[in-house]
C-alpha angles and dihedrals in degrees: 000000000000111000122187120190119225133179133210130192116220093200117201128194124218086263093056095254118146113231118216134176124231109225123210117194128169111259094007126097113252112266142177123241143167114253114262145088146176127346109242125214090247093056108106093208144348088269091053090051090049092051091048092049094048089050093047094049102035107011080241142150125211136202123237106320120218122205107243106167142004125194140157128241117193122210122217088257090058097254110148116219106200104205120205114192118197127193112222143140125252102233096182143341143188113198090200089064095060114127104173120131091228088078094059112025107027107044104271139258139250111233123225118282 
């Protein structure tokens, strides 16, 4: 069985609002998602992957993330995507610092307001 680890940031504001990103991809209906993505071999931990993903997608920094939920999604080819969702606060961001490939090769995203 092929298992790929993924992380998601459930970003809360000081008012308790959950921040999501609206994704725009060619040929796919617009949808909302929590920032995150795949864990890379160079990531030292799930938390390191989460921090990298938040920076790539929002140019953001987060406070101490807490694991809230883990679940598996299975692709049609049988690949298991083990999703790890962390609750954390976005403590700052600079959209000009984003580096994620989703802003150049997969249509883009609209950051949280």
